[in-house]
C-alpha positions, 0 to 999 in steps of 0.5 A: 499499500505504500509503494504502488507505483507499478499501478500505472504500467507494469501491473495494466500490462501484466493484467492485459497479458494474463501474467501472474503477479507475485508481489514480494513484501506486500506488508512492507516489511511490517509497515502495512501491519502496525501503526507508524512508529511501532517498534518490533523485534524485526525493525530493531534489528532490520537493516534492509527494509529501511533502504527499500521502504524508507525510514521516516517518509511522511507521505507513507505515514498518511497512508499507514495512519489511514490504513489503521483507521479503515481497519479498526472501522472494519474490525480487522487488523491492519495486516489483514485489511493491508492483504485484503486490499492487495487480493482485490486487485485481479492481477495479484496471483499470490502475495509473498508474506514474510512471517515470524509466527504461526499467528502472522500465517493465520491472519495472512490467511484470513485475509482471503475471507475478507472482501472489500467493496469498491468504496472500501478500496477507494478509502485505502487508496485515497491517501497514496501519492506517488513516490519520487523515484530513488535508486532504492526502489 
């Protein structure tokens, strides 16, 4: 949810050509699973994710804060809501979800049962702004 630049060209092409899309790190190294600024065991030792996702990008904070609000309104976790959003896209085949516990696996699988209405999808997508291209991406 915090980096969607491929939606403009690559993903429509994949959909048009019936190509499988397997997103890597759909929860952005846990950023889409917790409120902004949450310290976890993973992000205390993860030196790679900040290089990929950025460490303090305020435009991502707006997206994460919105995700937290919408997930709360729907009575699900941020990870479930984020994965349900991704799975609502017809071009997504199977996201690669990194987990550190059985609970995370169960949470990810439960997202398959969440079906978002178009207005819910739009509410999740509304705060996203295109990212400036950097070498990390």
